[in-house]
PLY file of the C-alpha trace (Angstrom):
ply
format ascii 1.0
element vertex 432
property float x
property float y
property float z
element edge 431
property int vertex1
property int vertex2
end_header
-26.20 -21.86 68.42
-28.14 -23.20 71.39
-29.93 -21.37 74.19
-29.45 -24.16 76.75
-27.12 -26.91 75.45
-27.47 -28.89 78.69
-31.18 -29.44 77.97
-31.17 -29.34 74.17
-28.37 -31.93 73.88
-29.55 -34.13 76.76
-28.91 -37.84 76.02
-32.00 -39.52 74.60
-32.32 -42.03 77.45
-32.04 -39.28 80.06
-34.63 -37.19 78.21
-37.07 -40.13 78.14
-36.57 -40.66 81.89
-37.29 -36.98 82.53
-40.41 -37.16 80.38
-41.69 -40.19 82.28
-41.17 -38.55 85.67
-42.97 -35.41 84.58
-45.75 -37.40 82.94
-46.27 -39.48 86.09
-46.35 -36.38 88.29
-48.80 -34.66 85.93
-51.19 -37.62 85.80
-51.23 -38.01 89.60
-51.79 -34.27 90.07
-54.71 -34.13 87.68
-56.30 -37.35 88.90
-56.18 -35.96 92.44
-57.09 -32.31 91.87
-58.95 -31.98 88.56
-62.61 -32.99 88.45
-62.49 -33.07 84.66
-59.48 -35.39 84.38
-60.51 -37.55 87.33
-63.87 -38.21 85.71
-62.33 -38.79 82.27
-59.80 -41.31 83.63
-62.51 -43.10 85.60
-64.63 -43.38 82.46
-61.70 -45.05 80.69
-60.81 -47.32 83.61
-57.29 -45.95 83.99
-55.51 -45.00 87.22
-52.18 -43.17 87.64
-50.67 -46.41 88.95
-51.27 -47.92 85.49
-48.70 -45.56 83.96
-45.49 -47.52 84.53
-43.64 -46.38 81.39
-43.92 -43.78 78.65
-45.51 -46.41 76.43
-48.38 -46.63 78.94
-49.39 -43.09 77.99
-51.50 -44.79 75.31
-53.83 -45.94 78.12
-54.79 -42.35 78.90
-57.87 -40.81 77.23
-57.60 -38.16 74.54
-58.51 -34.53 75.09
-60.33 -32.60 72.36
-60.92 -28.96 71.50
-64.61 -29.62 72.15
-63.67 -30.30 75.80
-62.41 -26.73 76.09
-65.53 -25.33 74.46
-67.86 -27.49 76.56
-66.12 -26.27 79.71
-65.97 -22.61 78.67
-64.52 -20.42 79.97
-62.36 -21.89 82.76
-63.91 -25.07 84.19
-60.81 -27.15 83.33
-58.35 -24.70 84.88
-56.29 -26.10 87.75
-54.96 -22.75 88.97
-56.91 -20.36 91.17
-57.83 -16.89 90.00
-55.15 -15.23 92.11
-52.48 -17.45 90.46
-53.46 -16.39 86.92
-51.55 -13.53 85.31
-52.95 -13.60 81.74
-55.70 -14.89 79.46
-55.56 -15.53 75.72
-58.71 -16.35 73.74
-59.08 -18.03 70.35
-61.06 -16.38 67.58
-63.98 -18.78 67.87
-64.47 -18.81 64.09
-65.55 -22.48 64.14
-67.63 -22.33 67.31
-67.39 -21.05 70.86
-63.92 -19.59 71.55
-61.43 -21.33 73.79
-59.90 -19.54 76.76
-56.34 -20.27 77.93
-55.09 -19.09 81.30
-51.44 -18.64 82.31
-49.61 -18.57 85.60
-46.31 -16.73 85.83
-44.50 -20.06 85.52
-46.51 -20.91 82.38
-45.35 -17.66 80.79
-41.76 -18.38 81.80
-41.81 -21.84 80.19
-43.42 -20.42 77.04
-40.79 -17.69 76.78
-37.95 -20.16 77.40
-39.29 -22.47 74.70
-39.28 -19.59 72.22
-35.82 -18.48 73.32
-34.52 -21.92 72.40
-36.43 -21.83 69.09
-35.26 -18.36 68.04
-31.66 -19.11 69.01
-31.86 -22.18 66.76
-32.85 -19.85 63.89
-29.76 -17.74 64.55
-31.67 -14.82 66.11
-30.16 -13.12 69.15
-28.46 -10.01 70.48
-27.86 -7.46 67.73
-30.93 -8.52 65.74
-33.96 -6.28 65.19
-37.11 -8.39 65.02
-40.34 -7.11 63.52
-43.32 -8.94 65.04
-46.10 -8.83 62.45
-48.40 -11.27 64.19
-51.55 -9.93 65.79
-51.23 -8.71 69.37
-53.95 -8.96 72.00
-56.09 -12.08 72.48
-54.16 -13.95 69.76
-51.03 -15.63 71.17
-48.66 -15.01 68.26
-47.73 -11.37 68.80
-47.03 -11.38 72.52
-45.41 -14.83 72.40
-42.81 -13.90 69.79
-42.37 -10.49 71.41
-41.29 -11.91 74.78
-39.24 -14.69 73.16
-37.30 -12.20 71.02
-36.63 -9.93 73.97
-35.41 -12.91 75.99
-32.69 -13.71 73.43
-31.57 -10.08 73.38
-33.13 -8.96 70.11
-34.70 -5.51 69.71
-38.43 -5.83 68.99
-40.50 -3.73 66.59
-44.11 -4.56 67.60
-45.86 -3.69 64.33
-48.69 -6.26 64.63
-50.64 -6.62 61.33
-51.94 -4.04 58.89
-50.64 -0.64 57.74
-48.27 -2.57 55.49
-46.61 0.36 53.77
-45.66 1.79 57.16
-44.28 -1.60 58.17
-42.03 -1.63 55.11
-40.79 1.88 55.87
-39.98 0.88 59.46
-38.29 -2.27 58.20
-35.91 -0.07 56.23
-35.50 2.76 58.75
-34.91 0.53 61.80
-32.72 -1.95 59.90
-34.94 -4.95 60.70
-33.06 -8.26 60.36
-35.83 -10.74 61.29
-39.60 -10.89 61.00
-42.32 -13.06 62.56
-45.63 -13.34 60.70
-47.92 -15.67 58.83
-46.38 -16.77 55.51
-49.29 -15.31 53.55
-48.82 -11.90 55.19
-45.09 -11.93 54.40
-45.94 -12.60 50.76
-48.35 -9.65 50.92
-45.60 -7.47 52.40
-43.39 -8.45 49.47
-46.10 -7.50 46.95
-46.72 -4.13 48.60
-42.97 -3.49 48.71
-42.73 -4.17 44.96
-45.47 -1.59 44.32
-43.52 0.90 46.46
-40.39 0.22 44.42
-38.70 -1.48 47.38
-36.80 -4.76 47.04
-36.91 -6.74 50.30
-33.77 -8.53 49.13
-31.72 -5.49 48.10
-33.21 -2.53 49.99
-33.61 -4.00 53.50
-31.45 -5.90 56.03
-34.08 -8.61 56.47
-32.44 -12.05 56.42
-34.62 -14.32 58.62
-38.37 -15.01 58.77
-40.14 -17.03 61.46
-43.43 -18.08 59.89
-46.43 -20.03 61.13
-50.10 -19.99 62.27
-51.23 -21.54 58.96
-50.11 -24.47 56.78
-47.69 -23.50 54.01
-46.04 -25.54 51.33
-42.43 -26.22 50.37
-43.11 -24.26 47.19
-44.21 -21.19 49.16
-41.07 -21.43 51.28
-38.95 -21.58 48.10
-40.85 -18.62 46.67
-40.23 -16.53 49.83
-36.55 -17.44 50.00
-35.86 -16.92 46.28
-37.99 -13.78 45.89
-36.95 -12.01 49.10
-33.49 -13.44 49.69
-34.26 -14.48 53.28
-34.23 -17.76 55.21
-37.77 -18.87 56.11
-38.18 -20.91 59.32
-41.26 -22.89 60.32
-42.68 -22.16 63.80
-45.42 -24.21 65.43
-47.77 -24.02 68.37
-51.44 -23.67 69.28
-53.22 -21.32 71.64
-54.40 -24.32 73.69
-50.81 -25.42 74.35
-49.67 -21.82 75.12
-49.00 -20.36 71.69
-46.10 -20.63 69.23
-43.42 -22.66 71.04
-41.41 -24.84 68.66
-39.41 -24.15 65.50
-36.99 -25.71 63.05
-33.28 -24.93 63.42
-30.58 -23.87 60.97
-30.63 -27.40 59.50
-34.31 -26.91 58.54
-35.01 -30.61 58.78
-38.06 -30.69 61.02
-39.54 -28.72 63.91
-37.87 -29.41 67.26
-40.39 -30.31 69.98
-38.74 -29.80 73.38
-39.16 -33.14 75.11
-38.80 -31.68 78.60
-41.85 -29.48 77.89
-44.04 -31.72 75.72
-44.56 -35.41 74.95
-45.44 -36.02 71.30
-47.40 -38.77 69.53
-48.72 -39.24 65.99
-51.91 -41.28 65.65
-54.24 -42.59 62.98
-57.02 -39.96 63.03
-59.65 -42.63 62.39
-58.63 -45.36 64.86
-56.66 -43.35 67.44
-53.82 -45.91 67.28
-50.21 -44.74 67.47
-48.41 -44.75 64.12
-44.80 -45.80 63.44
-42.13 -43.13 63.15
-42.16 -41.41 59.78
-45.80 -42.21 59.03
-48.18 -39.28 58.60
-51.07 -38.90 61.01
-52.69 -36.59 63.55
-50.46 -34.85 66.07
-51.19 -35.50 69.76
-49.39 -33.59 72.49
-49.14 -33.68 76.26
-47.78 -30.51 77.85
-45.74 -31.73 80.78
-45.28 -28.49 82.72
-48.54 -26.55 82.35
-50.04 -25.19 85.56
-53.17 -23.23 84.63
-54.55 -25.40 81.80
-52.87 -28.83 81.69
-53.21 -30.83 78.49
-52.96 -34.63 78.40
-53.03 -36.30 74.98
-54.55 -33.28 73.28
-55.55 -34.01 69.68
-54.07 -30.99 67.94
-55.66 -31.77 64.57
-52.53 -31.10 62.48
-51.25 -33.74 60.05
-47.53 -34.52 60.34
-45.00 -37.29 61.03
-42.34 -37.68 63.72
-38.57 -38.21 63.64
-36.66 -39.16 66.80
-33.18 -39.30 65.25
-30.66 -36.85 66.69
-30.61 -33.75 64.48
-27.43 -32.76 62.64
-27.44 -29.62 64.85
-26.84 -31.86 67.89
-30.27 -31.44 69.48
-31.63 -34.74 70.75
-35.31 -33.78 71.06
-37.87 -35.26 68.65
-38.86 -33.41 65.51
-42.08 -33.23 63.55
-42.25 -32.76 59.80
-43.74 -29.72 58.09
-47.49 -29.67 58.77
-49.40 -31.09 55.82
-52.73 -29.53 56.82
-55.39 -30.10 59.42
-57.76 -33.01 59.87
-60.68 -30.55 59.96
-59.35 -28.62 56.91
-59.22 -31.74 54.78
-61.69 -31.70 51.90
-63.08 -34.98 50.58
-63.85 -34.52 46.89
-65.44 -37.55 45.27
-63.66 -39.83 47.74
-60.24 -38.15 47.40
-58.62 -36.34 50.35
-57.50 -32.82 49.37
-55.64 -30.27 51.52
-55.37 -26.57 50.61
-51.58 -26.84 51.06
-51.49 -29.35 48.16
-53.21 -26.81 45.92
-50.74 -24.11 46.98
-47.78 -26.39 46.34
-49.00 -27.18 42.82
-49.83 -23.57 41.90
-46.49 -22.16 43.01
-44.80 -24.42 40.47
-46.62 -22.73 37.59
-44.86 -19.49 36.53
-47.95 -17.90 34.93
-49.98 -17.83 38.18
-49.36 -16.56 41.70
-49.78 -18.20 45.11
-53.04 -16.30 45.74
-55.99 -18.64 45.37
-59.43 -19.53 46.71
-61.10 -22.94 46.80
-64.87 -23.10 46.38
-66.57 -26.44 47.01
-70.17 -27.07 46.02
-72.46 -30.01 45.41
-74.19 -30.42 42.06
-76.70 -33.20 42.33
-74.96 -36.15 43.96
-71.43 -35.04 43.05
-69.04 -32.68 44.82
-67.39 -30.06 42.63
-64.28 -28.05 43.47
-63.37 -24.78 41.81
-59.93 -23.22 42.22
-59.75 -19.48 41.60
-56.14 -18.38 41.08
-54.59 -15.04 40.22
-52.46 -14.68 37.13
-49.06 -13.04 37.37
-49.03 -9.58 35.75
-46.48 -10.56 33.10
-48.68 -13.48 31.98
-51.94 -11.50 31.96
-53.22 -11.11 28.42
-56.34 -9.99 26.52
-55.90 -12.88 24.08
-58.51 -15.53 24.81
-56.41 -18.36 23.39
-53.48 -17.47 25.69
-55.72 -17.40 28.78
-57.34 -20.70 27.85
-53.95 -22.35 27.36
-52.83 -21.26 30.85
-56.13 -22.44 32.35
-55.74 -25.86 30.69
-52.18 -26.15 32.02
-53.26 -25.21 35.58
-56.11 -27.72 35.40
-53.70 -30.44 34.20
-51.17 -29.75 36.98
-53.87 -29.74 39.68
-55.42 -32.96 38.39
-52.03 -34.72 38.51
-51.24 -33.33 41.95
-54.62 -33.93 43.61
-55.70 -37.07 41.72
-59.09 -35.49 41.09
-60.37 -33.13 38.38
-61.20 -29.60 39.56
-62.50 -26.50 37.85
-60.10 -23.61 37.29
-60.95 -19.93 37.11
-58.18 -17.44 36.34
-58.44 -14.09 38.09
-56.82 -10.75 37.31
-53.69 -9.80 39.31
-54.58 -8.32 42.71
-58.26 -9.31 42.53
-58.43 -12.08 45.18
-58.56 -11.38 48.94
-55.36 -10.74 50.91
-55.08 -11.88 54.52
-53.25 -10.11 57.34
-54.00 -12.89 59.83
-54.53 -16.56 59.05
-55.40 -17.12 55.41
-58.98 -18.35 54.79
-58.80 -20.03 51.42
-61.79 -22.40 51.44
-65.48 -21.66 50.90
-67.48 -24.87 51.37
-71.05 -24.40 50.19
-72.07 -28.03 50.61
-73.54 -27.37 54.05
-75.58 -24.31 52.98
0 1
1 2
2 3
3 4
4 5
5 6
6 7
7 8
8 9
9 10
10 11
11 12
12 13
13 14
14 15
15 16
16 17
17 18
18 19
19 20
20 21
21 22
22 23
23 24
24 25
25 26
26 27
27 28
28 29
29 30
30 31
31 32
32 33
33 34
34 35
35 36
36 37
37 38
38 39
39 40
40 41
41 42
42 43
43 44
44 45
45 46
46 47
47 48
48 49
49 50
50 51
51 52
52 53
53 54
54 55
55 56
56 57
57 58
58 59
59 60
60 61
61 62
62 63
63 64
64 65
65 66
66 67
67 68
68 69
69 70
70 71
71 72
72 73
73 74
74 75
75 76
76 77
77 78
78 79
79 80
80 81
81 82
82 83
83 84
84 85
85 86
86 87
87 88
88 89
89 90
90 91
91 92
92 93
93 94
94 95
95 96
96 97
97 98
98 99
99 100
100 101
101 102
102 103
103 104
104 105
105 106
106 107
107 108
108 109
109 110
110 111
111 112
112 113
113 114
114 115
115 116
116 117
117 118
118 119
119 120
120 121
121 122
122 123
123 124
124 125
125 126
126 127
127 128
128 129
129 130
130 131
131 132
132 133
133 134
134 135
135 136
136 137
137 138
138 139
139 140
140 141
141 142
142 143
143 144
144 145
145 146
146 147
147 148
148 149
149 150
150 151
151 152
152 153
153 154
154 155
155 156
156 157
157 158
158 159
159 160
160 161
161 162
162 163
163 164
164 165
165 166
166 167
167 168
168 169
169 170
170 171
171 172
172 173
173 174
174 175
175 176
176 177
177 178
178 179
179 180
180 181
181 182
182 183
183 184
184 185
185 186
186 187
187 188
188 189
189 190
190 191
191 192
192 193
193 194
194 195
195 196
196 197
197 198
198 199
199 200
200 201
201 202
202 203
203 204
204 205
205 206
206 207
207 208
208 209
209 210
210 211
211 212
212 213
213 214
214 215
215 216
216 217
217 218
218 219
219 220
220 221
221 222
222 223
223 224
224 225
225 226
226 227
227 228
228 229
229 230
230 231
231 232
232 233
233 234
234 235
235 236
236 237
237 238
238 239
239 240
240 241
241 242
242 243
243 244
244 245
245 246
246 247
247 248
248 249
249 250
250 251
251 252
252 253
253 254
254 255
255 256
256 257
257 258
258 259
259 260
260 261
261 262
262 263
263 264
264 265
265 266
266 267
267 268
268 269
269 270
270 271
271 272
272 273
273 274
274 275
275 276
276 277
277 278
278 279
279 280
280 281
281 282
282 283
283 284
284 285
285 286
286 287
287 288
288 289
289 290
290 291
291 292
292 293
293 294
294 295
295 296
296 297
297 298
298 299
299 300
300 301
301 302
302 303
303 304
304 305
305 306
306 307
307 308
308 309
309 310
310 311
311 312
312 313
313 314
314 315
315 316
316 317
317 318
318 319
319 320
320 321
321 322
322 323
323 324
324 325
325 326
326 327
327 328
328 329
329 330
330 331
331 332
332 333
333 334
334 335
335 336
336 337
337 338
338 339
339 340
340 341
341 342
342 343
343 344
344 345
345 346
346 347
347 348
348 349
349 350
350 351
351 352
352 353
353 354
354 355
355 356
356 357
357 358
358 359
359 360
360 361
361 362
362 363
363 364
364 365
365 366
366 367
367 368
368 369
369 370
370 371
371 372
372 373
373 374
374 375
375 376
376 377
377 378
378 379
379 380
380 381
381 382
382 383
383 384
384 385
385 386
386 387
387 388
388 389
389 390
390 391
391 392
392 393
393 394
394 395
395 396
396 397
397 398
398 399
399 400
400 401
401 402
402 403
403 404
404 405
405 406
406 407
407 408
408 409
409 410
410 411
411 412
412 413
413 414
414 415
415 416
416 417
417 418
418 419
419 420
420 421
421 422
422 423
423 424
424 425
425 426
426 427
427 428
428 429
429 430
430 431
């Protein structure tokens, strides 16, 4: 199913021509009317006339999250106050929050992008979609809400929390689809088990649209096998608008709508563009943003790109499952480690669950990493030799997966923190 086949199946050459025209228009507009972009382009000795092809985009300077924080709250906006219809604000957990403004047209493009994405997941009229993302300043709840309504689905705006009530509503209202973080969906499944409810057998839920945090192939398999639902990967950032792009029924990469965004993957160290299929940092230019335009924004997520036409018939480029974030990457004794690698390894061990915490500390000159992981109830034992054998196995699997030795601490079932929003799995004490 496609929301707009004329756009989604546009010939590749025609799509590239459209991207170039919109890129050229965007660059001229910002050079002429944005003090921030005019100054940035001047500093890098680039003029709109230098952009003669899509490949010339590489001449344009990058934009960073720090630019948004340094210009807080709205110094980069290119829409006047009376044109703005909404603000969203990031949590600011790693510094000053970022503020994103929207014109009515920005909201329309965002909603259309999600309508395409949800249709690709098979969600539409007749579906009941439970939105278990946070509402309010966070973009996830309202974004998925309007997207689901646009495709004709009935929305249950549960937000996060009050999980037992959410499960009851899921049953009573015959919910067929859910949007949430993957970790919260796992939590819903655990609470349902305690209530004696099987998500697979006792509900109509068949589709999950999951994002806002990196999650592994193993977690996806766990969700699909345990709950009997199809788990789709949705992607977006508050700076770009919010969740906008998703994989389709083929589940072979996240479709990035080329008429809305231009995508690059770069070496995070050098800033050079990488060949197709090679993993690097995602860079995006939003081609139709009015209130807060973004040119070559360094998203910080690690992925690779695929420009082959998808088996579903969509011609737009796809990005691979996000491997983690550049700023989430831990360097342990010279080895790069992502939390998603730890999750992937742990979910392959039947005696432990996917609930874990990573604690990094420095002892003398060496970094040490401790992984705390919950045991599954059926494997929990009061026999010391049994516990030690499981701990040795977990340590062995992690060492082979991460290429570095880490400490392992087994925790009792249900003892580690649960997260209703984005999971926070790393405590780095090296800077304390």
